[in-house]
MMTF fields as JSON, N, C-alpha, C and O atoms, coordinates in Angstrom:
{
  "mmtfVersion": "1.0.0",
  "mmtfProducer": "UNKNOWN",
  "numBonds": 499,
  "numAtoms": 500,
  "numGroups": 125,
  "numChains": 1,
  "numModels": 1,
  "chainsPerModel": [1],
  "groupsPerChain": [125],
  "chainIdList": ["A"],
  "bondAtomList": [4, 2, 8, 6, 12, 10, 16, 14, 20, 18, 24, 22, 28, 26, 32, 30, 36, 34, 40, 38, 44, 42, 48, 46, 52, 50, 56, 54, 60, 58, 64, 62, 68, 66, 72, 70, 76, 74, 80, 78, 84, 82, 88, 86, 92, 90, 96, 94, 100, 98, 104, 102, 108, 106, 112, 110, 116, 114, 120, 118, 124, 122, 128, 126, 132, 130, 136, 134, 140, 138, 144, 142, 148, 146, 152, 150, 156, 154, 160, 158, 164, 162, 168, 166, 172, 170, 176, 174, 180, 178, 184, 182, 188, 186, 192, 190, 196, 194, 200, 198, 204, 202, 208, 206, 212, 210, 216, 214, 220, 218, 224, 222, 228, 226, 232, 230, 236, 234, 240, 238, 244, 242, 248, 246, 252, 250, 256, 254, 260, 258, 264, 262, 268, 266, 272, 270, 276, 274, 280, 278, 284, 282, 288, 286, 292, 290, 296, 294, 300, 298, 304, 302, 308, 306, 312, 310, 316, 314, 320, 318, 324, 322, 328, 326, 332, 330, 336, 334, 340, 338, 344, 342, 348, 346, 352, 350, 356, 354, 360, 358, 364, 362, 368, 366, 372, 370, 376, 374, 380, 378, 384, 382, 388, 386, 392, 390, 396, 394, 400, 398, 404, 402, 408, 406, 412, 410, 416, 414, 420, 418, 424, 422, 428, 426, 432, 430, 436, 434, 440, 438, 444, 442, 448, 446, 452, 450, 456, 454, 460, 458, 464, 462, 468, 466, 472, 470, 476, 474, 480, 478, 484, 482, 488, 486, 492, 490, 496, 494],
  "bondOrderList": [1, 1, 1, 1, 1, 1, 1, 1, 1, 1, 1, 1, 1, 1, 1, 1, 1, 1, 1, 1, 1, 1, 1, 1, 1, 1, 1, 1, 1, 1, 1, 1, 1, 1, 1, 1, 1, 1, 1, 1, 1, 1, 1, 1, 1, 1, 1, 1, 1, 1, 1, 1, 1, 1, 1, 1, 1, 1, 1, 1, 1, 1, 1, 1, 1, 1, 1, 1, 1, 1, 1, 1, 1, 1, 1, 1, 1, 1, 1, 1, 1, 1, 1, 1, 1, 1, 1, 1, 1, 1, 1, 1, 1, 1, 1, 1, 1, 1, 1, 1, 1, 1, 1, 1, 1, 1, 1, 1, 1, 1, 1, 1, 1, 1, 1, 1, 1, 1, 1, 1, 1, 1, 1, 1],
  "groupList": [{"groupName": "UNK", "atomNameList": ["N", "CA", "C", "O"], "elementList": ["N", "C", "C", "O"], "formalChargeList": [0, 0, 0, 0], "bondAtomList": [1, 0, 2, 1, 3, 2], "bondOrderList": [1, 1, 2], "singleLetterCode": "X", "chemCompType": "L-PEPTIDE LINKING"}],
  "groupTypeList": [0, 0, 0, 0, 0, 0, 0, 0, 0, 0, 0, 0, 0, 0, 0, 0, 0, 0, 0, 0, 0, 0, 0, 0, 0, 0, 0, 0, 0, 0, 0, 0, 0, 0, 0, 0, 0, 0, 0, 0, 0, 0, 0, 0, 0, 0, 0, 0, 0, 0, 0, 0, 0, 0, 0, 0, 0, 0, 0, 0, 0, 0, 0, 0, 0, 0, 0, 0, 0, 0, 0, 0, 0, 0, 0, 0, 0, 0, 0, 0, 0, 0, 0, 0, 0, 0, 0, 0, 0, 0, 0, 0, 0, 0, 0, 0, 0, 0, 0, 0, 0, 0, 0, 0, 0, 0, 0, 0, 0, 0, 0, 0, 0, 0, 0, 0, 0, 0, 0, 0, 0, 0, 0, 0, 0],
  "groupIdList": [1, 2, 3, 4, 5, 6, 7, 8, 9, 10, 11, 12, 13, 14, 15, 16, 17, 18, 19, 20, 21, 22, 23, 24, 25, 26, 27, 28, 29, 30, 31, 32, 33, 34, 35, 36, 37, 38, 39, 40, 41, 42, 43, 44, 45, 46, 47, 48, 49, 50, 51, 52, 53, 54, 55, 56, 57, 58, 59, 60, 61, 62, 63, 64, 65, 66, 67, 68, 69, 70, 71, 72, 73, 74, 75, 76, 77, 78, 79, 80, 81, 82, 83, 84, 85, 86, 87, 88, 89, 90, 91, 92, 93, 94, 95, 96, 97, 98, 99, 100, 101, 102, 103, 104, 105, 106, 107, 108, 109, 110, 111, 112, 113, 114, 115, 116, 117, 118, 119, 120, 121, 122, 123, 124, 125],
  "secStructList": [7, 7, 7, 7, 1, 5, 7, 6, 6, 7, 7, 5, 7, 7, 7, 2, 2, 2, 2, 2, 2, 2, 2, 2, 2, 2, 2, 2, 2, 2, 2, 2, 2, 2, 2, 7, 6, 6, 7, 2, 2, 2, 2, 2, 2, 2, 2, 2, 2, 2, 2, 2, 6, 6, 7, 2, 2, 2, 2, 2, 2, 2, 2, 2, 2, 2, 2, 2, 2, 7, 6, 6, 7, 2, 2, 2, 2, 2, 2, 2, 2, 2, 2, 2, 2, 2, 6, 6, 7, 2, 2, 2, 2, 2, 2, 2, 2, 2, 2, 2, 2, 6, 6, 7, 7, 6, 6, 2, 2, 2, 2, 2, 2, 2, 2, 2, 2, 2, 2, 2, 2, 2, 2, 2, 7],
  "xCoordList": [0.836, 0.0, 0.883, 1.822, 0.578, 1.358, 0.936, -0.252, 1.899, 1.619, 1.254, 1.965, 0.17, -0.215, 0.622, 0.938, 0.971, 1.8, 0.922, 0.849, 0.263, -0.607, -0.279, 0.016, -0.327, -0.114, -1.458, -2.491, -1.44, -2.652, -3.77, -4.94, -3.438, -4.465, -4.947, -5.661, -4.571, -4.95, -4.358, -4.973, -3.16, -2.446, -1.454, -0.758, -1.378, -0.416, 1.015, 1.348, 1.844, 3.246, 4.042, 3.683, 5.118, 5.94, 6.674, 7.247, 6.665, 7.459, 8.941, 9.363, 9.727, 11.143, 11.903, 12.799, 11.58, 12.336, 12.113, 13.023, 10.906, 10.642, 11.309, 11.798, 11.33, 12.007, 13.481, 14.061, 14.092, 15.51, 15.768, 16.788, 14.891, 15.041, 14.925, 15.69, 13.968, 13.791, 15.029, 15.515, 15.527, 16.722, 17.911, 18.689, 18.047, 19.149, 19.008, 20.002, 17.801, 17.568, 17.915, 18.532, 17.513, 17.805, 19.309, 19.806, 20.031, 21.489, 22.124, 22.981, 21.696, 22.296, 22.088, 23.028, 20.858, 20.601, 21.1, 21.383, 21.215, 21.855, 23.327, 23.867, 23.969, 25.361, 25.469, 26.38, 24.543, 24.564, 24.43, 25.124, 23.543, 23.372, 24.639, 25.045, 25.259, 26.489, 27.621, 28.421, 27.677, 28.723, 28.471, 29.395, 27.22, 26.883, 25.579, 24.506, 25.666, 24.451, 23.729, 22.672, 24.278, 23.656, 22.747, 22.196, 22.578, 21.7, 20.287, 20.024, 19.391, 17.997, 17.34, 16.545, 17.67, 17.03, 17.423, 16.612, 18.633, 19.02, 18.161, 17.69, 17.969, 17.137, 15.692, 15.031, 15.219, 13.84, 13.64, 12.633, 14.562, 14.437, 14.541, 13.81, 15.442, 15.561, 14.235, 13.808, 13.601, 12.303, 11.236, 10.393, 11.262, 10.296, 10.455, 9.466, 11.692, 11.934, 11.383, 10.731, 11.649, 11.132, 9.605, 8.978, 9.008, 7.543, 6.88, 5.807, 7.502, 6.947, 6.925, 6.076, 7.862, 7.921, 7.159, 7.182, 6.495, 5.721, 6.578, 6.117, 7.817, 8.697, 8.6, 9.466, 7.533, 7.179, 8.196, 8.507, 8.727, 9.69, 10.949, 11.463, 11.442, 12.626, 12.307, 13.127, 11.118, 10.717, 10.615, 11.062, 10.028, 9.882, 11.252, 11.462, 12.17, 13.519, 14.188, 14.771, 14.101, 14.719, 14.017, 14.677, 12.702, 11.972, 12.221, 12.271, 12.374, 12.719, 14.06, 14.232, 15.005, 16.296, 16.142, 16.718, 15.362, 15.15, 14.534, 14.974, 13.523, 12.868, 13.812, 13.795, 14.625, 15.596, 16.61, 16.989, 17.048, 18.01, 17.358, 18.006, 16.086, 15.377, 13.947, 13.021, 13.76, 12.434, 11.364, 10.174, 11.756, 10.791, 10.326, 9.534, 10.8, 10.431, 9.035, 8.876, 8.038, 6.649, 6.368, 5.622, 6.958, 6.725, 7.248, 6.569, 8.454, 9.025, 8.193, 7.97, 7.734, 6.937, 5.59, 5.107, 4.986, 3.72, 3.915, 3.075, 5.008, 5.316, 5.551, 5.184, 6.156, 6.372, 5.029, 4.837, 4.116, 2.774, 2.114, 1.546, 2.192, 1.597, 2.228, 1.521, 3.55, 4.236, 3.841, 3.655, 3.713, 3.303, 1.886, 1.594, 1.017, -0.351, -0.359, -1.069, 0.427, 0.482, 1.101, 0.798, 1.965, 2.604, 1.777, 2.255, 0.55, -0.359, 0.18, 0.128, 0.698, 1.216, 0.518, 1.172, -0.82, -1.579, -1.183, -1.207, -0.819, -0.441, 0.794, 0.84, 1.782, 2.973, 2.628, 3.148, 1.752, 1.322, 0.622, 0.847, -0.221, -0.928, 0.062, -0.102, 1.082, 2.088, 2.842, 3.064, 3.233, 3.93, 2.998, 3.424, 1.732, 0.768, 0.582, 0.456, 0.563, 0.45, 1.682, 1.563, 2.852, 4.069, 3.972, 4.404, 3.406, 3.199, 2.259, 2.54, 1.153, 0.198, 0.809, 0.437, 1.737, 2.423, 3.26, 3.652, 3.537, 4.312, 3.415, 3.895, 2.116, 1.12, 1.231, 1.52, 0.996, 1.133, -0.014, -1.095, 0.202, -0.913, -1.898, -1.5, -3.169, -4.181, -4.443, -4.738, -4.338, -4.471, -5.777, -5.758, -6.907, -8.195, -8.261, -8.788, -7.729, -7.705, -6.809, -7.137, -5.673, -4.779, -5.459, -5.324, -6.188, -6.902, -7.941, -8.068, -8.679, -9.694, -9.029, -9.518, -7.917, -7.176, -6.716, -6.91, -6.105, -5.584, -6.704, -6.582, -7.775, -8.888, -9.438, -9.749, -9.556, -10.026, -9.051, -9.46, -7.761, -6.743, -6.621, -6.512, -6.641, -6.513, -7.709, -7.552, -8.896, -10.088, -9.987, -10.375, -9.471, -9.296, -8.213, -8.354, -7.151, -6.085, -6.563, -6.248, -7.314, -7.8, -8.916, -9.024, -9.764, -10.914, -10.62, -11.488, -9.429, -9.113, -8.891, -8.616],
  "yCoordList": [-1.174, 0.0, 1.241, 1.343, 2.178, 3.405, 4.379, 4.535, 5.02, 6.007, 7.343, 7.831, 7.917, 9.254, 10.276, 10.097, 11.324, 12.356, 13.427, 14.559, 13.048, 13.949, 13.776, 12.668, 14.85, 14.702, 14.48, 14.375, 14.412, 14.06, 15.084, 14.74, 16.329, 17.362, 17.465, 18.406, 16.529, 16.504, 17.675, 18.184, 18.091, 19.132, 18.437, 17.514, 18.866, 18.229, 18.486, 19.577, 17.477, 17.564, 17.123, 16.147, 17.835, 17.472, 16.171, 15.998, 15.256, 14.042, 14.395, 15.395, 13.617, 13.939, 14.151, 14.995, 13.423, 13.591, 14.974, 15.532, 15.541, 16.882, 17.933, 18.944, 17.707, 18.635, 18.694, 19.778, 17.549, 17.549, 18.204, 18.873, 18.038, 18.717, 20.224, 20.988, 20.646, 22.078, 22.639, 23.715, 21.895, 22.335, 22.419, 23.371, 21.424, 21.43, 22.596, 23.24, 22.872, 24.005, 25.315, 26.2, 25.424, 26.632, 26.836, 27.945, 25.776, 25.875, 26.257, 27.139, 25.586, 25.823, 27.25, 27.902, 27.735, 29.075, 30.155, 31.269, 29.862, 30.81, 30.966, 32.072, 29.852, 29.908, 30.668, 31.475, 30.408, 31.103, 32.61, 33.38, 33.032, 34.465, 35.029, 36.15, 34.264, 34.728, 34.893, 35.824, 33.979, 34.044, 35.2, 35.932, 35.358, 36.412, 37.087, 36.725, 38.059, 38.693, 39.614, 40.15, 39.808, 40.704, 39.989, 40.623, 38.687, 37.916, 37.899, 37.255, 38.601, 38.68, 37.305, 37.013, 36.458, 35.142, 34.263, 33.451, 34.4, 33.635, 34.048, 33.202, 35.347, 35.846, 35.358, 35.015, 35.334, 34.907, 33.44, 33.085, 32.593, 31.169, 30.966, 30.158, 31.692, 31.612, 32.021, 31.407, 33.037, 33.478, 32.411, 32.222, 31.715, 30.64, 29.536, 28.998, 29.199, 28.167, 28.632, 27.865, 29.886, 30.422, 30.456, 30.125, 30.847, 30.949, 29.578, 29.45, 28.553, 27.196, 26.75, 25.952, 27.27, 26.932, 27.957, 27.895, 28.881, 29.947, 30.821, 31.29, 31.029, 31.975, 33.295, 33.633, 34.018, 35.19, 36.309, 36.946, 36.571, 37.669, 37.408, 38.315, 36.186, 35.83, 35.888, 36.346, 35.424, 35.481, 36.926, 37.26, 37.779, 39.194, 39.849, 40.63, 39.54, 40.115, 39.699, 40.532, 38.421, 37.937, 38.525, 38.889, 38.619, 39.18, 40.676, 41.189, 41.373, 42.793, 42.978, 43.902, 42.1, 42.144, 41.834, 42.515, 40.804, 40.429, 41.58, 41.885, 42.218, 43.347, 44.543, 45.29, 44.729, 45.817, 45.674, 46.661, 44.439, 44.201, 44.154, 44.447, 43.787, 43.704, 44.211, 43.412, 45.526, 46.101, 45.736, 45.864, 45.29, 44.941, 43.483, 43.037, 42.748, 41.346, 41.269, 41.378, 41.081, 41.062, 39.89, 40.029, 38.742, 37.554, 37.766, 37.442, 38.31, 38.555, 39.589, 39.449, 40.621, 41.647, 41.081, 41.418, 40.23, 39.615, 38.684, 38.647, 37.94, 37.097, 37.948, 37.55, 39.111, 40.017, 40.511, 40.583, 40.845, 41.264, 40.15, 40.392, 38.937, 37.79, 37.585, 37.354, 37.667, 37.507, 38.569, 38.274, 39.8, 40.879, 40.663, 40.937, 40.179, 39.883, 38.747, 38.81, 37.714, 36.576, 36.965, 36.358, 37.974, 38.441, 39.53, 40.175, 39.735, 40.714, 42.137, 42.905, 42.477, 43.819, 44.427, 44.736, 44.601, 45.065, 46.434, 46.609, 47.424, 48.71, 48.595, 49.189, 47.832, 47.617, 46.803, 47.064, 45.826, 45.015, 45.893, 45.741, 46.803, 47.696, 48.578, 48.785, 49.096, 49.932, 49.134, 49.626, 47.909, 47.063, 46.697, 46.62, 46.474, 46.135, 47.314, 47.118, 48.517, 49.703, 49.823, 50.201, 49.505, 49.505, 48.458, 48.69, 47.314, 46.258, 46.74, 46.555, 47.352, 47.854, 48.951, 49.114, 49.695, 50.743, 50.205, 50.962, 48.909, 48.283, 47.694, 47.016, 47.948, 47.49, 45.979, 45.561, 45.17, 43.716, 43.129, 43.714, 41.987, 41.301, 40.788, 40.426, 40.76, 40.269, 41.234, 40.819, 42.498, 43.552, 43.436, 43.545, 43.217, 43.133, 41.92, 42.011, 40.79, 39.597, 39.804, 39.357, 40.48, 40.768, 41.672, 41.461, 42.678, 43.57, 42.799, 43.0, 41.918, 41.121, 40.214, 40.083, 39.59, 38.731, 39.532, 39.108, 40.69, 41.49, 41.972, 41.898, 42.457, 42.948, 41.85, 42.102, 40.628, 39.504, 39.145, 38.912, 39.098, 38.756, 39.851, 39.561, 41.103, 42.22, 42.255, 42.533, 41.976, 41.974, 40.896, 41.12, 39.729, 38.657, 39.022, 38.697, 39.682, 40.075, 41.095, 41.008, 42.052, 43.121, 42.608, 43.014, 41.705, 41.222, 40.294, 40.077, 39.741, 38.774, 39.417, 38.734],
  "zCoordList": [0.0, 0.0, 0.0, 0.789, -0.885, -0.973, 0.107, 0.391, 0.692, 1.733, 1.091, 0.213, 1.523, 1.065, 1.814, 2.99, 1.137, 1.753, 2.388, 1.91, 3.467, 4.225, 5.686, 6.133, 6.429, 7.856, 8.546, 7.884, 9.85, 10.601, 10.435, 10.597, 10.119, 9.96, 8.513, 8.165, 7.69, 6.277, 5.492, 4.554, 5.887, 5.149, 4.22, 4.644, 2.955, 2.053, 2.505, 2.968, 2.365, 2.724, 1.507, 0.849, 1.206, 0.06, 0.333, 1.409, -0.624, -0.465, -0.372, -0.953, 0.329, 0.506, -0.797, -0.843, -1.845, -3.09, -3.688, -4.302, -3.518, -4.027, -3.149, -3.653, -1.872, -0.973, -1.338, -1.393, -1.586, -1.912, -3.266, -3.426, -4.233, -5.519, -5.342, -5.932, -4.528, -4.279, -3.582, -3.927, -2.601, -1.883, -2.829, -2.776, -3.692, -4.657, -5.632, -5.97, -6.082, -6.985, -6.295, -6.887, -5.046, -4.286, -4.157, -4.354, -3.829, -3.715, -5.047, -5.109, -6.108, -7.419, -7.898, -8.352, -7.797, -8.302, -7.358, -7.801, -6.08, -5.166, -5.539, -5.513, -5.886, -6.337, -7.655, -7.84, -8.566, -9.856, -9.676, -10.34, -8.78, -8.5, -7.859, -8.167, -6.976, -6.338, -7.359, -7.266, -8.331, -9.353, -10.325, -10.68, -10.749, -11.705, -11.277, -11.76, -10.38, -9.844, -10.823, -10.493, -12.017, -12.99, -13.972, -14.872, -13.82, -14.716, -14.152, -13.136, -14.807, -14.354, -14.327, -13.434, -15.308, -15.364, -14.178, -13.732, -13.659, -12.476, -11.275, -10.516, -11.117, -10.022, -10.181, -9.201, -11.42, -11.664, -11.321, -10.707, -11.698, -11.367, -9.859, -9.288, -9.219, -7.76, -7.105, -6.127, -7.636, -7.117, -7.302, -6.425, -8.422, -8.647, -7.615, -7.117, -7.295, -6.28, -4.93, -4.222, -4.582, -3.312, -3.317, -2.31, -4.42, -4.446, -4.359, -3.768, -4.938, -4.814, -3.355, -2.956, -2.561, -1.136, -0.294, 0.935, -0.946, -0.29, 0.627, 1.668, 0.226, 0.921, 0.154, -0.653, 0.428, -0.387, -0.275, -1.282, 0.91, 1.048, 0.23, -0.425, 0.264, -0.523, -2.021, -2.817, -2.398, -3.808, -4.279, -5.376, -3.453, -3.816, -3.976, -4.904, -3.09, -3.183, -4.502, -5.196, -4.836, -6.076, -7.305, -8.278, -7.264, -8.407, -8.552, -9.67, -7.445, -7.524, -8.221, -9.016, -7.922, -8.606, -10.09, -10.938, -10.395, -11.8, -12.582, -13.691, -12.014, -12.684, -12.752, -13.731, -11.733, -11.756, -12.883, -13.513, -13.136, -14.205, -15.583, -16.587, -15.633, -16.916, -16.729, -16.59, -16.723, -16.45, -17.481, -17.194, -18.66, -19.711, -19.614, -20.445, -18.628, -18.467, -17.84, -16.624, -18.691, -18.227, -17.297, -16.328, -17.586, -16.752, -15.333, -14.359, -15.224, -13.894, -13.141, -11.938, -13.836, -13.164, -12.714, -11.633, -13.528, -13.143, -11.942, -11.043, -11.927, -10.768, -9.522, -8.416, -9.702, -8.577, -8.028, -6.814, -8.918, -8.493, -7.694, -6.629, -8.209, -7.512, -6.14, -5.159, -6.068, -4.792, -3.785, -2.604, -4.246, -3.352, -2.841, -1.677, -3.696, -3.256, -2.239, -1.235, -2.501, -1.575, -0.235, 0.792, -0.248, 0.987, 1.672, 2.606, 1.216, 1.816, 1.713, 2.674, 0.537, 0.295, -0.924, -1.92, -0.851, -2.022, -2.562, -3.78, -1.733, -2.342, -3.249, -4.326, -2.801, -3.621, -4.875, -5.96, -4.707, -5.849, -6.887, -8.088, -6.425, -7.35, -8.117, -9.319, -7.435, -8.107, -9.171, -10.277, -8.839, -9.825, -10.978, -12.13, -10.66, -11.71, -12.664, -13.873, -12.137, -12.994, -13.899, -15.064, -13.365, -14.185, -15.286, -16.415, -14.953, -15.945, -17.049, -18.234, -16.661, -17.657, -18.519, -19.681, -17.954, -18.71, -19.859, -20.747, -19.85, -20.924, -22.003, -22.911, -21.908, -22.875, -23.145, -24.266, -22.102, -22.254, -23.068, -23.115, -23.705, -24.368, -23.319, -22.212, -23.667, -22.747, -21.606, -20.486, -21.889, -20.87, -20.068, -18.842, -20.75, -20.064, -19.138, -18.03, -19.589, -18.751, -17.541, -16.442, -17.733, -16.615, -15.584, -14.379, -16.068, -15.149, -14.336, -13.128, -15.004, -14.298, -13.263, -12.141, -13.644, -12.711, -11.496, -10.356, -11.744, -10.64, -9.729, -8.506, -10.301, -9.481, -8.568, -7.404, -9.104, -8.294, -7.186, -6.048, -7.512, -6.511, -5.455, -4.263, -5.89, -4.944, -3.997, -2.808, -4.515, -3.674, -2.606, -1.459, -2.971, -1.987, -0.965, 0.214, -1.387, -0.467, 0.531, 1.717, 0.066, 0.95, 1.832, 2.989, 1.299, 2.019, 3.172, 4.017, 3.234, 4.297, 5.601, 6.588]
}
């Protein structure tokens, strides 16, 4: 019988093999950033690893660096908006979202609807 990866309170728990992959990814990309801190893509991948672990402050820091090095990177800026919302920082998220809209992204109306829904949930909690 296979063991389900749930604890006694029915909260999902990462299987050890995924935890070790995440840890290895974190180590690898932390080293990559240390070797070449000017690569926006290294910061972005590091932020993705942090966000998968719900370490929002670390993800926001890495995404801020990624956006700082490449302000036209719409994906990194959108991830930054998401991280700020998840970290309960809606005013900062709104400012970053306005910067994103200033770059005339594709799917502008869908992005606005997404942000309005997420911001309402963040503020409403």
